[in-house]
C-alpha positions in Angstrom: 34.3 -90.3 84.9 30.9 -91.6 84.0 29.8 -91.7 87.6 31.0 -88.2 88.2 29.1 -86.9 85.1 25.9 -88.7 86.2 26.2 -87.2 89.6 26.7 -83.7 88.1 23.7 -84.1 85.9 21.6 -85.3 88.8 22.7 -82.3 90.8 21.8 -80.1 87.9 18.3 -81.5 87.7 17.8 -80.8 91.4 18.9 -77.1 91.0 17.0 -76.5 87.7 13.8 -75.8 89.6 15.3 -73.0 91.4 16.8 -71.3 88.4 15.4 -67.9 87.3 14.3 -67.5 83.7 16.7 -65.3 81.7 14.4 -63.0 79.8 17.2 -61.7 77.6 18.1 -65.3 76.6 14.5 -66.0 75.7 14.2 -62.9 73.6 17.4 -63.9 71.8 16.0 -67.3 71.1 12.9 -65.7 69.6 14.9 -63.2 67.6 17.1 -65.9 66.2 14.0 -67.9 65.1 12.0 -64.9 63.8 11.5 -66.5 60.5 9.7 -69.4 62.0 7.3 -67.0 63.8 6.7 -65.0 60.7 6.2 -68.1 58.6 3.7 -69.5 61.1 1.8 -66.2 61.2 1.6 -66.1 57.3 0.5 -69.8 57.2 -2.3 -69.3 59.8 -3.4 -66.1 58.1 -3.7 -67.9 54.8 -5.6 -70.7 56.4 -8.1 -68.3 57.9 -8.4 -66.5 54.6 -9.2 -69.7 52.7 -11.5 -70.9 55.4 -13.4 -67.6 55.4 -13.8 -67.6 51.6 -14.8 -71.3 51.3 -16.8 -72.1 54.4 -18.3 -68.8 55.7 -21.4 -67.6 53.9 -21.5 -63.9 53.3 -24.4 -62.0 54.9 -25.9 -58.6 53.9 -27.5 -55.9 55.9 -30.5 -53.9 54.7 -31.5 -50.8 56.8 -34.7 -48.9 57.1 -35.8 -46.2 59.5 -39.2 -45.0 60.8 -40.3 -42.0 62.8 -43.1 -42.3 65.4 -45.5 -39.3 65.4 -47.2 -39.0 68.8 -50.5 -37.4 69.4 -48.9 -34.4 71.2 -46.9 -33.4 68.1 -48.1 -30.0 66.8 -49.1 -28.9 70.3 -47.2 -27.3 73.1 -44.7 -30.0 74.4 -43.2 -30.0 77.8 -39.8 -31.5 78.7 -41.7 -34.4 80.3 -43.5 -35.2 77.1 -40.2 -35.3 75.2 -38.6 -37.5 77.8 -41.6 -39.8 77.7 -41.5 -40.1 74.0 -37.8 -41.1 74.2 -38.6 -43.8 76.7 -41.4 -45.1 74.4 -39.0 -45.9 71.6 -37.9 -48.9 73.6 -41.5 -50.1 73.6 -41.6 -49.6 69.8 -38.5 -51.8 69.4 -40.2 -54.6 71.4 -43.3 -54.4 69.3 -41.2 -54.6 66.1 -39.7 -57.8 67.3 -42.9 -59.3 68.5 -44.2 -62.7 67.5 -47.3 -61.0 65.9 -45.2 -58.9 63.5 -42.9 -61.8 62.7 -45.8 -64.2 61.9 -47.5 -61.7 59.6 -44.3 -61.1 57.7 -43.8 -64.8 57.3 -47.4 -65.2 56.0 -47.1 -62.3 53.6 -43.8 -63.5 52.1 -44.6 -67.2 52.4 -41.4 -67.9 54.2 -40.5 -71.4 55.5 -39.2 -70.4 59.0 -40.4 -69.8 62.5 -41.0 -66.3 64.0 -38.0 -66.8 66.3 -35.8 -67.6 63.3 -37.0 -64.5 61.5 -36.5 -62.2 64.4 -33.0 -63.6 65.0 -32.1 -61.8 61.7 -33.5 -58.5 62.9 -31.8 -55.8 64.9 -33.7 -52.8 66.2 -31.7 -49.7 67.2 -33.0 -46.7 69.1 -31.4 -43.6 70.5 -32.4 -41.9 73.7 -32.6 -38.4 72.2 -34.8 -39.2 69.2 -37.9 -41.1 68.2 -36.3 -42.5 65.0 -36.2 -46.3 65.1 -33.7 -48.1 62.9 -34.5 -51.6 61.6 -31.6 -53.8 60.4 -32.2 -57.1 58.6 -29.4 -59.5 57.9 -29.7 -62.3 55.4 -27.6 -64.3 53.0 -29.6 -63.0 50.0 -29.4 -59.2 49.7 -32.7 -58.9 47.9 -34.5 -60.9 50.5 -32.9 -58.8 53.2 -34.3 -55.7 51.5 -37.7 -57.2 51.1 -37.8 -58.4 54.7 -36.8 -54.9 56.0 -39.6 -53.2 54.0 -42.3 -55.6 55.0 -41.2 -55.6 58.7 -41.4 -51.8 58.6 -44.9 -51.8 57.1 -46.3 -54.4 59.5 -44.6 -53.0 62.6 -45.8 -49.5 61.8 -49.4 -50.6 61.8 -48.8 -52.7 65.0 -47.4 -49.6 66.8 -50.3 -47.5 65.8 -52.8 -50.1 67.0 -51.2 -51.0 70.3 -49.6 -47.7 71.4 -52.3 -45.4 70.0 -49.8 -43.0 68.4 -50.8 -40.6 65.6 -48.8 -42.2 62.8 -45.5 -43.9 61.9 -43.8 -42.3 59.0 -41.0 -43.8 56.9 -37.7 -42.0 57.1 -35.6 -44.3 54.9 -36.7 -47.1 52.7 -34.7 -50.3 52.9 -31.6 -50.3 50.7 -30.3 -53.1 48.5 -26.9 -54.0 50.0 -24.1 -54.6 47.5 -21.3 -55.5 49.9 -21.5 -58.1 52.6 -21.5 -57.0 56.2 -19.9 -60.2 57.3 -17.6 -62.0 57.5 -14.8 -59.5 57.9 -12.0 -61.1 55.9 -9.3 -58.7 56.9 -10.1 -59.1 60.6 -10.1 -62.9 60.3 -6.7 -62.9 58.6 -5.2 -60.7 61.3 -6.8 -63.0 64.0 -5.3 -66.1 62.3 -1.9 -64.4 61.9 -1.8 -63.5 65.5 -2.7 -67.0 66.6 0.0 -68.4 64.4 2.7 -66.1 65.8 1.6 -66.9 69.4 1.6 -70.6 68.7 5.1 -70.5 67.2 6.4 -68.4 70.1 4.9 -70.8 72.7 6.5 -73.8 70.9 9.9 -72.2 70.6 10.0 -71.2 74.2 8.8 -74.6 75.4 11.4 -76.3 73.3 14.1 -74.0 74.7 13.1 -74.5 78.3 12.8 -78.3 77.9 16.3 -78.6 76.4 18.6 -79.7 79.2 21.7 -80.3 77.1 25.0 -78.6 78.0 26.5 -76.8 75.0 29.1 -74.3 76.3 31.5 -73.7 79.1 29.1 -71.1 80.5 26.4 -73.8 80.8 28.7 -75.9 82.9 29.4 -73.0 85.3 25.8 -72.0 85.4 24.0 -75.3 85.8 26.6 -77.5 87.5 28.4 -74.8 89.6 31.7 -76.1 88.4 34.7 -74.3 87.0 36.0 -75.4 83.6 39.7 -76.2 83.8 40.2 -77.3 80.1 38.2 -78.2 77.1 38.9 -81.3 75.0 38.5 -80.9 71.2 36.3 -83.4 69.4 38.0 -85.8 67.0 36.4 -86.4 63.6 37.6 -89.1 61.1 37.7 -88.0 57.5 38.2 -90.5 54.7 41.2 -89.8 52.4 41.7 -90.6 48.8 44.8 -92.7 49.3 44.3 -96.4 50.1 41.0 -95.9 51.9 42.8 -94.8 55.0 41.3 -92.3 57.4 42.9 -89.1 58.7 41.9 -87.5 62.0 40.7 -84.0 62.2 40.3 -82.1 65.4 37.7 -79.4 66.1 36.9 -77.6 69.3 
């Protein structure tokens, strides 16, 4: 019997590679273990929440806007002049993030950083249908972010007038004092962590199920070994009795 069983198992291992994956069975495994998936998602979401709160420094955005007044304003403007002014806003953005502007801002505020480090905190946004330029400064200190935005606006406005020869650069919005951090996004990080936790649990459950080659039911014998089940032998369990320390046999299928 032992040799026959070993031959059957070897034959099963040979045919396992050709078996098709039963999607319904995999879904049933996941549904049966839904609580593990949910628990893993909650655990990872909590870990990402704690990590965000403890290890990620909040950053604040201060925003200021300028309007570039060209020398043609107040005169008769053609469509070509308006289109040219829109294209020039990209040049204004490059001047705002120039090394000259950054170095002057550093000198005025007596900052201990390089021009490259300062400009990495600055984002300049321009729209194709307007000459309004938006300057966004991000920093861990909200008051410093506001101060940097105002000084960058003042220095870059003078730089634009000197280099581009425009009429003037007017302030549209003064830099605001941010009260809520722009990053990190705690809710987004929690959802990201929860999704990763659920995916990890699903992958481990499926891997464990696919790697499990034990035969549990009569259907498994017919499916994997291509044999018909003629009869099933119940298992025998010994249960201790209270009389004389003897054991009684209990059968279960």
